[in-house]
N, C-alpha and C positions, 0 to 999 in steps of 0.2 A: 455637409455631415450627412453618411446614409441614415435613411430612419430607424434601421436598427439600433447600431452603434450609439444613435443620438436620444434613442429611448432605455437600451442597457443603462449607457451614462450617467441619465437622471435617477432610474430607479437605483442605482450603485450610491448615488449621491445623497438619498433620503435617508437611503439605512447609516444605522448608529454606530454598526460592526464597522462600515469602512473607515472611521477614524478612531473608535476605537481598539480597534485589529494594528493600527500603529502603532501607537503608545504602547499596546502590550508587545508585542514585536522590540522595538525600540528600548523598552523597559529589560524583557529578556534577555536582550543580546550585552546591553549596558552591563549587568549582574555575572551574566558569562565570562564575560571579556575582563571582569574586574576579579572573578573567581580563580580563570584562567593566570591572568598576572601575579598575582601569590602565590600560586601554584610552580609556575614558571620562577622566578624569582627562587625560590630556595637553592635552587639546584643551580643555577646559574648566574654571567653578569647580565647586569641591564641590559648589554646588545642584545644579552643569547637567549634574554627573556623575552624582550619584543619579537625577534626574529621568531620563537618558538610560539609566540602569542599568535601572531600574523598568519602562518602558516596552518598554526588547531583552528583559529576561527575562519580563516581562507579558505581548507577542504571541507570544514563542517556544514557551513554555508554556503557550499555549491551543492556538496549533499542534500542538502535540503530544498536546495533552488530546483535541481530535479526532482525530488518529490511532489513539491508542492505544485509545479505542472500536470506533471501528471494527476493529481489526487481532486487540482479542479478542473479540467476539461475531457476526460475521460468516458466521463458521465453525461457530460453538459448536450449532448446531439440526439445522443441514444435515449437518454429519458423523455425528451420530445417526440421522439418516434413511440415509445410506449405509449403514451398517455397518447395519441394518434394527432398530437397539434403541430404536426413537421407540417403534414401534406396541405394546411389550411394554409402555409405561407405562399405556397407554391399557387394556390388560386389568384394572389396579387400581383403585383406587378416586381414583386422582387425576386435580383436572382440567386444562383445557388452563392456566388462568394461574396457579395453581401447577405445571405446567413450564414453563413459559415464564421465570418472575420466578424459579423455582430456579437453573435455569440461568442468567440474566444474573446473580443474587446471589454463583454460584460463580467465575464466570468475571473480573466485573466488582471483584474483592475487593483482587486486589492492585494494579488501577491507583488504585483508591481509598485504598489505602495509601502507594501514592508519590507520589498528587498533595501530599497528606499530607507528606508530605517533601520538598516541592518549596516549602512555605509559607513555613518560618524563611529560605530565603534571598531569598526576595523580599521579607521585612523590613527585608533589609541597609540599602537606599534611604533606610529610614527615619531611620539613624543619621546619614547626610550632609546630609538636608536635600531643599529642592526637592521632595518627596514628601507628600503628607496623610494624614494616617490614614484618611479617607473614601475615598481614591481606593486606598490598598492592600486594605482590606475590601469594596468595590466588584468591587477585579480577583480575590480569591478568590471571591469567589460568581460571579463570572464562570466562572473556572475551573470550581468544580464543576456550574455549570448545563452548560456546553459538553460537561464529560464526560458525562452522564449523559444530553444530545443525542446527540451519539454514539452511545454505548452504545444507546440507544431505535433508533435508525436501522440499527445493524447486527443488532440483534436480530431484528425487522422485518424485514427484507430475510432475514434462516437463514431464515426459518420460510416463507418464499417459493421456496427456492433449493434446489438440488440439487446444484448442483457448486461445490468451493470458490472456484475461477476467476469462476463468473458471480456468487456471493455476492460479493467482494471488488469487483469494475468496479462492480457493481449501488451499494453503499455507496458506494465514493468518486467515485460520479458524484451522485447523490444529497448529497452534503455537498460538494462543488464547486458542484454549483449552487447552495445553498443559504449559504452561507459565501464565493462569491467570484465566483461567474456576475452572480447578480443585484445585492450590492451596486455591483460596477464595473460593469454598466450603469446600475443606479440615480444613481452618479458622474455616470456620461454623460449622462445625462437632466438632470438638475440642473444641468449644465455647460453644456447648452444652451437653460435657461429653462424647461425641465419637469422641477418636482420632485414623483415622488410618494411620496417614505418607503420605500420598500421597505428599503432599508437598515437602516431601525430595527424591525423586525418582522424580526428572527433573532438567532444568534450574533453575531454582526459587530457588530450594534448595540451591544450590550455593554460594547464595546473602545471603540468609538466614542466614547461615552458618558461614562466613567471618568472622564476630564477632570476635574479642580475646574473649570474656566471654566464651560465644557461642560454640566457637571452642576448647577452653581449658576444656569446660563442657562433651561435648560429639563431638568429632572429626570426628568421622565415619560418623557423617549426612552429615560432608562435602563432606568428600573423598565418599561417597556412590552418593553424588548427580553427582559429576564427572564424575564416572564410569559408572552407569546409564545414566545420555548426550553421553557419547563418544558413550556408545553399541549399545544405539538407533543408532546414526549419523552412526555408522556402518553397522547397519542392514539395515538401508535407501537404502542406498549406494548399499549392494550385490542385495534386490529386485530391486533397477533401475535397475540393469547388468542382472539379470534375464527375470526381463519384457521388455529389449525393444526389441529382437527381435520379442515380442508377439504382440508391438503397434507401431513399427514405423512405420505402414499404418493401419490408421483406416477411410479410405474415403470411403469405400462400404460398410461399415455396416448401416444400415439402425439409423433411430432416434428412441432415448427410445420409450418407451409405454407410461409414462407419457407425454412425448412434441409431440405425435400423437395423446393423447386421449383432450388434451388443444385447438389441432390445429383446429381440428373436431366440437371443441364446439366454438372455437371460429369464426371459416367460418361464423358461425350464424350471427353476427354483423359487418363483416367485411365489407360489401359492403357499409352499411350506414356512417361506422367510414370512410371510404376511399371517398365518398362523402362532408364531415362534414368538415373533415379536411386531407387532403393529406399529410402534409409533416411531422402532426402528427403522423400516419401511418406509413410513410418512416421510421421513427425513431424509431418505436417499431413493425417492423413488422415482426424483428425473437426474439420478446420478450419472450419467453414463461416462465417466472419467473413473468410475472406484474401478476396469478393469483396464481402462489408460494408460493412467500416472502409472502404476508399478509396472508395465512395461517400460516407461520411458527412464524409472528409478532404475530399472536393471541394468540396460545401456549405460548411464552413468556411471553405476558402481564397477560397471565394468572397465571404465574409463580408469579408475583408480584403482583397480588392482592390476591394471596391467601400466601404470602410472610407479606403483611401490614395488614394482618388480622389476621393469628395465632400468628406473630415471638415477641418477650418483645418487647413493645413500649417503647424504649429508644434511643439517639441520634446516637448508634454503628449501628443498622438495619437500621434506615433513612441515615446513611452516605454510608452504605452497597449500599442500593437500590440504593442511588443516584450515586455511582460510577459503578454500573454495568449498571446503564441507560446512563452515560456519553459512556461507553466502548462501550455500543452496540450502540448511534447515532455515535460513530466515524467508526465503520464498515460499518453501513448505509452512510454515507456521501462519503467514499472510494470507496465501490463499487457503489456509483450512479456516484463519479466522475469517478472510468473505465468504466464505461459503455458510459459517457458521451465522453470520447476520444475513444471508438471502434467505437463510431457510425459516430464522423469525421474522423478517417481514413480509414474507409471503406468507405466513400461517396469520400474520395480523392481516396484508391487505386484502387475503382473500376472505375474511372472515369465517375461515376455517378453527380458529383457537376458540368461536364459541360453542360448535359442536363438539369438542375435548369436552363440555362440562356434562357432560349428556350420553358420554360414553362409557357402559360398564365397564369402566376401571378408574383406580381412583390417583389422584394428582400425583399421588409418591410417583406411581406406575408411568404416568403419560409423562411428568420430567423429564425423570432416569430414561425412558424409553428414548426422548429426544436428545436427550445426551449423548445416549451410546451409539445412535444412527448419524446423529452430526459426527462424533468421531471414527467414526469407521470412514469417514472421507479419504484420510490420509494414513487409517492406521497402516494398509497393506505396503504404500510408497515408505515410512519411517520404519516399518521391519525390514524390510530390506535395504533401506538404506545404514540399519544399524547391523546389521551383518557387515556389510562391506565395510563397515567404516573401520569392526574389531578386525576383519581381516587385513587390510590395507595395513593399518599402524601394526599389528601383529606384524605382516610379511617384511616391513620399510623397516621395522627395532629387531629384525632377528640379522638381517643382511648387513645393519649400519653395525649391530654386535659381532657379525664377522670380520664387519671389516676395521675395526679397532682390536688389536690383540690385547690391549690393557683393559684399562677401567671401562666398565660397559654399563655406571650409571646414570652417566649421560644421557645415553641411548633409553633405558629404560625409563624413568625420571620421568623425560619429556614426552614421553610413549605414552605413560601411565596419567599426565596430564591432560593431553590431548582427546584421549576416550573421555577424561571425565568431564570435559569443555563440551565435548560433542554431546556426550550421551546425555548431558543436562537439558540442552535444545529439546530432547522426548518428550519431557513431561510438560514443556511449555504448551505442545499441543494441546493438551487436556485445558489448560488454561485457557489455550483460544477457541478450544469447543465453547467451554461455558460462558465464555466472556460474552461473544460474537452472539449466540442464541438469545441470550440477557439483552443486550445493547437489540439486536434487532426486533424481539416482542416489546422492547418499552420506548426506542424511539420511535419518534412520528418520522421524518426524514430516515433515508435510508445512507445519505451523506453524513447525516453527524452521528448515527451508530459507525460506521466504517469511520470515521475519524479518530471515534473514542477509543473503539477496537483497534486499531492500529499504532495507539499511544499507547495501550497496555499490551499491544504483544510485540510489538517492534521498539518502538522509542526508547523507551524505560528500562528493556535488557541491554541496547544500545549504550547505553546513558550509562547502566550500575558497569560495565566491561568497561565504557573510557574513565569511568571514575576512580575504579579499583580494580584494577584489571588482574590480580592473581585472586582478590576474594568474589568476584566477578561471579562468574559460574555456581554459588554458593548462593549470593544473592539472588541471581535469577530463578536457580529451584526452589528458591524459598516463596519466590515472588508470585514460580507457577502455581505453586502448593495453595497460597492464598489467595489467589486470583481465580482460583479453581473451587475451592470451597466457599470463599465469598458471591460468587454468582449461581454457584447451583444452591447454595441455601437461600437465596432471595427467590431463587424462580421455586424450590418447594412450598417455601413458606407466602410469597407474595403471588403466587401464578393465580389463584381465585382473583384476585384486587387488580389485576393486572386487565384480568378479560373484564372485571367491570368498567374497571379504566379505558377501555377502548368503547363504551359505549357512554360515557360520562357527555361530552360536547354532545352527544344526541338528544340524551335526557334532560339535559340543562335546559335545550333550546324546547323541547316540548314543554317542559316544565313552565319556561318562561310564556311561553304561548298560552296554557294554561290556564295561568295566574294572570296576566291579563284581560283571559276572555272572562275571568270569574269575577277580577274588578273592577269591569266595564260599568260606567253607571249604565240606570234602565233605561230604555229606550222610551219617551216620552208618551205616554198613552193618547191616542185619537180616540177624541168623543163624536160619537156618531150626530150626524146633523139630525135634529127633527123635521120631519115633513113641513110643509106649510099648514097653515092654521090650525 
């Protein structure tokens, strides 16, 4: 066995969370299966309830597998580069493939155990009927292949990335492109008469082809998706192994031309911004993305407007627009939370947070300034999307009313609901800003702060939409306001304590050493020898 893999497995075997995580995941999956079973049994027969439960658990587990692989591997190797310990491994006899495979084996062990704990819950629908054994095993294969696919993406991106936020953003973008955007585009082209079959060349094709009717008609579609996903994962790992010797030290490179250009233009208005809002400037001093993201948002908004003007005026296209907007909002909220975590963690790790106590500003001004600066990351992008969504939904509703000469109440009602759902997510940006900033300052590890922020910003809204679809936007707005006020108040009233807690371990260590010196027994006094005679 390779030395790094052996070492990583031994470290994970000694950690209690390796065993606790399996129990927690198994318990949560069992409770979720029972809850979904009760809800599904209200409106269908036992066989129908089994089929509904199987696909609900299957799709949810598949999405969590993809996110889990990104979470554990996106910052695995880039963290070593930031700490400067990756170069020490190349001084030994280890090769790049041993380093890459060893790191992936170590970080993916808990994920693999958690997935194995979920498999028994997926077998509950077999007892109810409506699900064949072939569908069950095809779903299990799809889950393991999907986890391997996302692990390979995260590992490859971690090799070529330097910072945590960039690594997570690249991994999430590639995963979103391969599993959501390309299949949706292919389905849209297929509806218009041009079927390219792109949905069968990726992880999403495995879920689309596991149904018994689809598999019996064309079994090659499912196995093609499995083979392509597995081969892509192998190829990404091979690329990571080849690229690691070239990307292990990127500290000497200069900033890209785009960042230098934006920084040169921003230098014209930076002095005024520092005078007007110093804490806001501090939170966004290194954010060249403030100018880039609104331009990207304008391109996406133009596509939405063209779709609203040229696509057929029916409910299917409106639902597709809303789903695309929801996915875009989720990515913006996730990016906002990660940026806020990065700001808080950077202030904590660099020691700059202690200097804020001697600044000629009150704690109220410091905290509110950091919150405003963090929220400024995606404010312009959110404004562009808000205007584009209003225009797109308005144009589409007007065309729909003209297409239906009779009663237009359905078009108006669906359009108003769509705007309510989409605009409710804009409030979530403030909650993501404050929660990410708070977790970044409080938590010692960025991974823990990122995970807690993602739970509050992304997973909780998705759960609210899934459990109560019609009242989901209301609960999301309430959740965002509560999270924003709670995190802001914690920072306002506990910011000095957080600064003192940052020095607490050092103070305890110094106090322990001082106490040990004071309590040490006195040295025996040496009596001088008397001279002869």
